[in-house]
Short mmCIF file of the C-alpha atoms (twelve columns), coordinates in Angstrom:
data_MODEL
# 
_entry.id   MODEL 
# 
loop_
_atom_site.group_PDB 
_atom_site.id 
_atom_site.type_symbol 
_atom_site.label_atom_id 
_atom_site.label_alt_id 
_atom_site.label_comp_id 
_atom_site.label_asym_id 
_atom_site.label_seq_id 
_atom_site.Cartn_x 
_atom_site.Cartn_y 
_atom_site.Cartn_z 
_atom_site.pdbx_PDB_model_num 
ATOM 1   C CA . UNK A 1   117.074 66.329  95.375  1 
ATOM 2   C CA . UNK A 2   114.675 66.373  92.396  1 
ATOM 3   C CA . UNK A 3   115.286 68.668  89.415  1 
ATOM 4   C CA . UNK A 4   112.439 71.040  90.335  1 
ATOM 5   C CA . UNK A 5   113.517 71.282  93.966  1 
ATOM 6   C CA . UNK A 6   117.095 72.031  92.924  1 
ATOM 7   C CA . UNK A 7   115.971 74.669  90.429  1 
ATOM 8   C CA . UNK A 8   113.774 76.319  93.041  1 
ATOM 9   C CA . UNK A 9   116.758 76.439  95.388  1 
ATOM 10  C CA . UNK A 10  118.894 77.990  92.640  1 
ATOM 11  C CA . UNK A 11  116.270 80.700  92.194  1 
ATOM 12  C CA . UNK A 12  116.236 81.368  95.932  1 
ATOM 13  C CA . UNK A 13  120.019 81.719  95.942  1 
ATOM 14  C CA . UNK A 14  119.910 84.061  92.956  1 
ATOM 15  C CA . UNK A 15  117.149 86.120  94.541  1 
ATOM 16  C CA . UNK A 16  119.502 86.674  97.473  1 
ATOM 17  C CA . UNK A 17  122.812 87.106  95.639  1 
ATOM 18  C CA . UNK A 18  121.652 88.247  92.142  1 
ATOM 19  C CA . UNK A 19  124.554 86.391  90.476  1 
ATOM 20  C CA . UNK A 20  126.307 83.113  91.207  1 
ATOM 21  C CA . UNK A 21  128.841 80.758  89.657  1 
ATOM 22  C CA . UNK A 22  128.217 77.187  88.539  1 
ATOM 23  C CA . UNK A 23  131.017 76.019  90.839  1 
ATOM 24  C CA . UNK A 24  129.531 77.616  93.964  1 
ATOM 25  C CA . UNK A 25  126.052 76.280  93.152  1 
ATOM 26  C CA . UNK A 26  127.445 72.784  92.679  1 
ATOM 27  C CA . UNK A 27  129.159 72.923  96.064  1 
ATOM 28  C CA . UNK A 28  126.151 74.395  97.848  1 
ATOM 29  C CA . UNK A 29  123.651 71.954  96.353  1 
ATOM 30  C CA . UNK A 30  125.922 68.873  96.440  1 
ATOM 31  C CA . UNK A 31  125.484 68.381  92.699  1 
ATOM 32  C CA . UNK A 32  127.795 68.049  89.726  1 
ATOM 33  C CA . UNK A 33  128.595 71.118  87.648  1 
ATOM 34  C CA . UNK A 34  127.058 69.453  84.593  1 
ATOM 35  C CA . UNK A 35  123.779 69.015  86.504  1 
ATOM 36  C CA . UNK A 36  123.824 72.673  87.552  1 
ATOM 37  C CA . UNK A 37  124.449 73.761  83.954  1 
ATOM 38  C CA . UNK A 38  121.400 71.770  82.812  1 
ATOM 39  C CA . UNK A 39  119.326 73.400  85.558  1 
ATOM 40  C CA . UNK A 40  120.490 76.868  84.528  1 
ATOM 41  C CA . UNK A 41  119.672 76.127  80.897  1 
ATOM 42  C CA . UNK A 42  116.143 75.088  81.909  1 
ATOM 43  C CA . UNK A 43  115.714 78.216  84.005  1 
ATOM 44  C CA . UNK A 44  117.019 80.386  81.172  1 
ATOM 45  C CA . UNK A 45  114.456 78.878  78.793  1 
ATOM 46  C CA . UNK A 46  111.729 79.799  81.275  1 
ATOM 47  C CA . UNK A 47  112.977 83.400  81.319  1 
ATOM 48  C CA . UNK A 48  113.927 83.387  85.002  1 
ATOM 49  C CA . UNK A 49  117.721 83.584  84.700  1 
ATOM 50  C CA . UNK A 50  120.329 84.691  82.195  1 
ATOM 51  C CA . UNK A 51  123.409 82.537  81.676  1 
ATOM 52  C CA . UNK A 52  126.786 84.213  81.997  1 
ATOM 53  C CA . UNK A 53  130.317 82.904  81.542  1 
ATOM 54  C CA . UNK A 54  130.717 80.396  84.351  1 
ATOM 55  C CA . UNK A 55  127.412 81.133  86.046  1 
ATOM 56  C CA . UNK A 56  124.100 82.998  85.857  1 
ATOM 57  C CA . UNK A 57  122.296 86.141  86.975  1 
ATOM 58  C CA . UNK A 58  118.677 86.631  87.960  1 
ATOM 59  C CA . UNK A 59  116.602 87.986  85.090  1 
ATOM 60  C CA . UNK A 60  114.737 90.956  86.541  1 
ATOM 61  C CA . UNK A 61  111.992 92.937  84.862  1 
ATOM 62  C CA . UNK A 62  109.243 95.282  85.925  1 
ATOM 63  C CA . UNK A 63  106.739 93.216  83.938  1 
ATOM 64  C CA . UNK A 64  107.622 89.671  85.033  1 
ATOM 65  C CA . UNK A 65  105.846 88.040  87.931  1 
ATOM 66  C CA . UNK A 66  107.925 86.407  90.647  1 
ATOM 67  C CA . UNK A 67  106.887 82.784  91.356  1 
ATOM 68  C CA . UNK A 68  104.877 82.323  94.533  1 
ATOM 69  C CA . UNK A 69  107.373 79.950  96.158  1 
ATOM 70  C CA . UNK A 70  110.069 82.622  95.929  1 
ATOM 71  C CA . UNK A 71  107.886 85.340  97.435  1 
ATOM 72  C CA . UNK A 72  106.813 83.075  100.287 1 
ATOM 73  C CA . UNK A 73  110.442 82.566  101.285 1 
ATOM 74  C CA . UNK A 74  111.350 86.254  101.289 1 
ATOM 75  C CA . UNK A 75  111.541 88.301  104.501 1 
ATOM 76  C CA . UNK A 76  109.391 85.932  106.543 1 
ATOM 77  C CA . UNK A 77  110.242 87.423  109.941 1 
ATOM 78  C CA . UNK A 78  109.514 90.953  108.731 1 
ATOM 79  C CA . UNK A 79  106.193 89.823  107.286 1 
ATOM 80  C CA . UNK A 80  105.270 88.308  110.657 1 
ATOM 81  C CA . UNK A 81  105.959 91.626  112.372 1 
ATOM 82  C CA . UNK A 82  103.870 93.471  109.801 1 
ATOM 83  C CA . UNK A 83  101.003 90.994  110.211 1 
ATOM 84  C CA . UNK A 84  101.008 91.492  113.984 1 
ATOM 85  C CA . UNK A 85  100.657 95.242  113.471 1 
ATOM 86  C CA . UNK A 86  97.895  94.810  110.899 1 
ATOM 87  C CA . UNK A 87  95.912  92.497  113.186 1 
ATOM 88  C CA . UNK A 88  95.531  95.335  115.702 1 
ATOM 89  C CA . UNK A 89  93.224  97.045  113.206 1 
ATOM 90  C CA . UNK A 90  90.770  94.123  113.154 1 
ATOM 91  C CA . UNK A 91  87.705  93.875  115.397 1 
ATOM 92  C CA . UNK A 92  85.060  91.221  115.983 1 
ATOM 93  C CA . UNK A 93  82.326  90.979  113.375 1 
ATOM 94  C CA . UNK A 94  84.171  92.750  110.567 1 
ATOM 95  C CA . UNK A 95  84.067  91.961  106.847 1 
ATOM 96  C CA . UNK A 96  87.575  91.872  105.376 1 
ATOM 97  C CA . UNK A 97  89.080  91.783  101.897 1 
ATOM 98  C CA . UNK A 98  92.454  90.019  101.614 1 
ATOM 99  C CA . UNK A 99  94.407  90.002  98.367  1 
ATOM 100 C CA . UNK A 100 96.537  87.054  97.213  1 
ATOM 101 C CA . UNK A 101 99.902  88.474  98.282  1 
ATOM 102 C CA . UNK A 102 102.229 86.437  100.483 1 
ATOM 103 C CA . UNK A 103 102.611 89.389  102.873 1 
ATOM 104 C CA . UNK A 104 98.884  89.477  103.554 1 
ATOM 105 C CA . UNK A 105 98.813  85.676  103.960 1 
ATOM 106 C CA . UNK A 106 100.869 86.108  107.148 1 
ATOM 107 C CA . UNK A 107 97.870  87.890  108.658 1 
ATOM 108 C CA . UNK A 108 95.617  84.796  108.544 1 
ATOM 109 C CA . UNK A 109 96.896  83.092  111.759 1 
ATOM 110 C CA . UNK A 110 96.182  86.288  113.704 1 
ATOM 111 C CA . UNK A 111 92.530  86.339  112.653 1 
ATOM 112 C CA . UNK A 112 91.665  83.257  114.743 1 
ATOM 113 C CA . UNK A 113 91.465  85.435  117.863 1 
ATOM 114 C CA . UNK A 114 88.447  87.343  116.516 1 
ATOM 115 C CA . UNK A 115 84.777  86.332  116.460 1 
ATOM 116 C CA . UNK A 116 82.294  86.413  113.590 1 
ATOM 117 C CA . UNK A 117 84.690  87.573  110.883 1 
ATOM 118 C CA . UNK A 118 83.831  87.240  107.200 1 
ATOM 119 C CA . UNK A 119 86.751  87.248  104.767 1 
ATOM 120 C CA . UNK A 120 86.672  87.568  100.975 1 
ATOM 121 C CA . UNK A 121 89.820  86.737  99.031  1 
ATOM 122 C CA . UNK A 122 91.022  85.895  95.543  1 
ATOM 123 C CA . UNK A 123 93.617  83.468  96.932  1 
ATOM 124 C CA . UNK A 124 92.660  79.779  97.058  1 
ATOM 125 C CA . UNK A 125 95.524  79.105  99.488  1 
ATOM 126 C CA . UNK A 126 94.365  81.838  101.862 1 
ATOM 127 C CA . UNK A 127 90.773  80.628  101.658 1 
ATOM 128 C CA . UNK A 128 91.796  77.079  102.589 1 
ATOM 129 C CA . UNK A 129 93.828  78.336  105.538 1 
ATOM 130 C CA . UNK A 130 90.897  80.460  106.729 1 
ATOM 131 C CA . UNK A 131 88.648  77.415  106.558 1 
ATOM 132 C CA . UNK A 132 91.093  75.371  108.635 1 
ATOM 133 C CA . UNK A 133 91.023  78.180  111.199 1 
ATOM 134 C CA . UNK A 134 87.223  78.127  111.394 1 
ATOM 135 C CA . UNK A 135 86.809  81.564  109.820 1 
ATOM 136 C CA . UNK A 136 83.928  82.199  107.421 1 
ATOM 137 C CA . UNK A 137 85.433  82.932  104.016 1 
ATOM 138 C CA . UNK A 138 84.500  83.340  100.380 1 
ATOM 139 C CA . UNK A 139 86.890  82.802  97.482  1 
ATOM 140 C CA . UNK A 140 86.235  84.570  94.207  1 
ATOM 141 C CA . UNK A 141 86.938  81.938  91.607  1 
ATOM 142 C CA . UNK A 142 87.837  83.133  88.122  1 
ATOM 143 C CA . UNK A 143 90.941  82.503  86.039  1 
ATOM 144 C CA . UNK A 144 93.858  81.190  88.090  1 
ATOM 145 C CA . UNK A 145 97.262  82.825  87.594  1 
ATOM 146 C CA . UNK A 146 99.670  79.925  88.017  1 
ATOM 147 C CA . UNK A 147 102.666 82.046  89.030  1 
ATOM 148 C CA . UNK A 148 100.905 83.734  91.946  1 
ATOM 149 C CA . UNK A 149 98.071  81.262  92.627  1 
ATOM 150 C CA . UNK A 150 95.564  84.111  92.497  1 
ATOM 151 C CA . UNK A 151 92.151  84.294  90.828  1 
ATOM 152 C CA . UNK A 152 91.780  87.211  88.408  1 
ATOM 153 C CA . UNK A 153 89.574  88.390  85.565  1 
ATOM 154 C CA . UNK A 154 86.008  89.548  85.140  1 
ATOM 155 C CA . UNK A 155 84.425  86.718  87.132  1 
ATOM 156 C CA . UNK A 156 86.669  87.424  90.125  1 
ATOM 157 C CA . UNK A 157 85.989  91.157  89.900  1 
ATOM 158 C CA . UNK A 158 82.207  90.673  89.672  1 
ATOM 159 C CA . UNK A 159 82.297  88.393  92.718  1 
ATOM 160 C CA . UNK A 160 84.129  91.011  94.795  1 
ATOM 161 C CA . UNK A 161 81.613  93.697  93.796  1 
ATOM 162 C CA . UNK A 162 78.865  91.701  95.550  1 
ATOM 163 C CA . UNK A 163 80.388  92.546  98.938  1 
ATOM 164 C CA . UNK A 164 80.986  95.635  101.034 1 
ATOM 165 C CA . UNK A 165 83.986  95.265  103.330 1 
ATOM 166 C CA . UNK A 166 84.967  97.153  106.452 1 
ATOM 167 C CA . UNK A 167 88.697  96.640  105.904 1 
ATOM 168 C CA . UNK A 168 90.988  95.708  103.031 1 
ATOM 169 C CA . UNK A 169 94.550  94.482  103.465 1 
ATOM 170 C CA . UNK A 170 96.782  94.282  100.409 1 
ATOM 171 C CA . UNK A 171 100.382 94.337  99.282  1 
ATOM 172 C CA . UNK A 172 102.298 94.515  95.998  1 
ATOM 173 C CA . UNK A 173 105.788 94.248  94.553  1 
ATOM 174 C CA . UNK A 174 106.802 97.846  95.157  1 
ATOM 175 C CA . UNK A 175 106.127 101.316 96.468  1 
ATOM 176 C CA . UNK A 176 107.923 104.295 94.981  1 
ATOM 177 C CA . UNK A 177 109.644 107.016 96.980  1 
ATOM 178 C CA . UNK A 178 106.871 109.432 96.041  1 
ATOM 179 C CA . UNK A 179 104.179 107.079 97.300  1 
ATOM 180 C CA . UNK A 180 102.838 105.148 94.310  1 
ATOM 181 C CA . UNK A 181 101.977 101.506 94.989  1 
ATOM 182 C CA . UNK A 182 102.986 99.405  91.973  1 
ATOM 183 C CA . UNK A 183 102.945 95.830  90.722  1 
ATOM 184 C CA . UNK A 184 104.009 93.814  87.664  1 
ATOM 185 C CA . UNK A 185 100.622 92.089  87.207  1 
ATOM 186 C CA . UNK A 186 97.928  94.170  85.513  1 
ATOM 187 C CA . UNK A 187 95.243  91.633  86.405  1 
ATOM 188 C CA . UNK A 188 96.091  91.410  90.106  1 
ATOM 189 C CA . UNK A 189 96.349  95.204  90.225  1 
ATOM 190 C CA . UNK A 190 92.806  95.468  88.899  1 
ATOM 191 C CA . UNK A 191 91.524  93.007  91.512  1 
ATOM 192 C CA . UNK A 192 93.019  95.233  94.206  1 
ATOM 193 C CA . UNK A 193 91.372  98.335  92.740  1 
ATOM 194 C CA . UNK A 194 87.963  96.630  92.810  1 
ATOM 195 C CA . UNK A 195 88.515  95.635  96.455  1 
ATOM 196 C CA . UNK A 196 89.493  99.212  97.271  1 
ATOM 197 C CA . UNK A 197 86.311  100.581 95.694  1 
ATOM 198 C CA . UNK A 198 84.157  98.384  97.952  1 
ATOM 199 C CA . UNK A 199 86.045  98.765  101.230 1 
ATOM 200 C CA . UNK A 200 85.623  101.421 103.900 1 
ATOM 201 C CA . UNK A 201 89.254  101.204 105.117 1 
ATOM 202 C CA . UNK A 202 92.300  100.270 103.045 1 
ATOM 203 C CA . UNK A 203 95.713  99.270  104.422 1 
ATOM 204 C CA . UNK A 204 98.872  98.548  102.449 1 
ATOM 205 C CA . UNK A 205 101.393 96.104  103.955 1 
ATOM 206 C CA . UNK A 206 105.040 96.278  102.896 1 
ATOM 207 C CA . UNK A 207 108.524 95.239  103.937 1 
ATOM 208 C CA . UNK A 208 111.676 97.195  103.158 1 
ATOM 209 C CA . UNK A 209 112.441 95.127  100.038 1 
ATOM 210 C CA . UNK A 210 109.536 96.890  98.304  1 
ATOM 211 C CA . UNK A 211 110.739 100.433 99.009  1 
ATOM 212 C CA . UNK A 212 111.752 102.534 96.033  1 
ATOM 213 C CA . UNK A 213 110.534 99.910  93.540  1 
ATOM 214 C CA . UNK A 214 108.508 100.896 90.472  1 
ATOM 215 C CA . UNK A 215 106.771 98.248  88.364  1 
ATOM 216 C CA . UNK A 216 104.547 98.264  85.309  1 
ATOM 217 C CA . UNK A 217 101.198 99.033  86.954  1 
ATOM 218 C CA . UNK A 218 100.210 101.826 89.308  1 
ATOM 219 C CA . UNK A 219 97.599  100.462 91.707  1 
ATOM 220 C CA . UNK A 220 97.038  103.661 93.642  1 
ATOM 221 C CA . UNK A 221 98.771  106.373 95.639  1 
ATOM 222 C CA . UNK A 222 99.231  106.277 99.405  1 
ATOM 223 C CA . UNK A 223 96.923  109.312 99.405  1 
ATOM 224 C CA . UNK A 224 94.122  106.975 98.275  1 
ATOM 225 C CA . UNK A 225 94.364  104.649 101.283 1 
ATOM 226 C CA . UNK A 226 94.136  104.927 105.048 1 
ATOM 227 C CA . UNK A 227 97.624  103.789 106.073 1 
ATOM 228 C CA . UNK A 228 100.760 101.930 105.084 1 
ATOM 229 C CA . UNK A 229 102.055 99.318  107.527 1 
ATOM 230 C CA . UNK A 230 105.678 98.207  107.546 1 
ATOM 231 C CA . UNK A 231 108.095 96.690  110.014 1 
ATOM 232 C CA . UNK A 232 109.554 100.218 110.405 1 
ATOM 233 C CA . UNK A 233 107.271 103.226 110.379 1 
ATOM 234 C CA . UNK A 234 107.983 105.859 107.720 1 
ATOM 235 C CA . UNK A 235 106.134 108.513 105.780 1 
ATOM 236 C CA . UNK A 236 105.703 108.905 102.027 1 
# 
């Protein structure tokens, strides 16, 4: 296993367990304890973990962005259920905004069943997948955020403003108990607000890991959108 692959696996384990010992990581990853310590030191320098005596804990913050590879691996089955529900709101011939969230990306395979869709997104990965599925799509361009592989900034916002969408699907890192949709990225939050302003219908997709979470930026309130869609229905 290469260093990067092993460090990504350590982050996945920490995302699940929050804290872990060097000994248990060495056993789980079939590596020496000295190798694991070097990996943890590298991850600490990047700000993703904090070393403790004999192990490490995940460094959590309401302003730090979670790497894309970690978010893709989280709650995959729940995201598939949510995507199936969201797809029921789509009809032939619609214009759709999709944000760059991993939750919304699960919706893409379901769009192949519809005819004459047009999709606008700020995610290069989503745009490529739409193209492979034969769906007409436009990708904003702009400044690429490496951590989330999303285009942001003025150029991306101006591109979105050229279009009027029938439906917008988006997600974020958290939704508070009193119904505020929040995220750690100010720039991605602004992209979502611009999409909202130019879309007739707006739907927020979430899994239970996002419930009760408050991050740096308020995107909107649930009162500002048409519905929230989760694997379990609930009200806010």
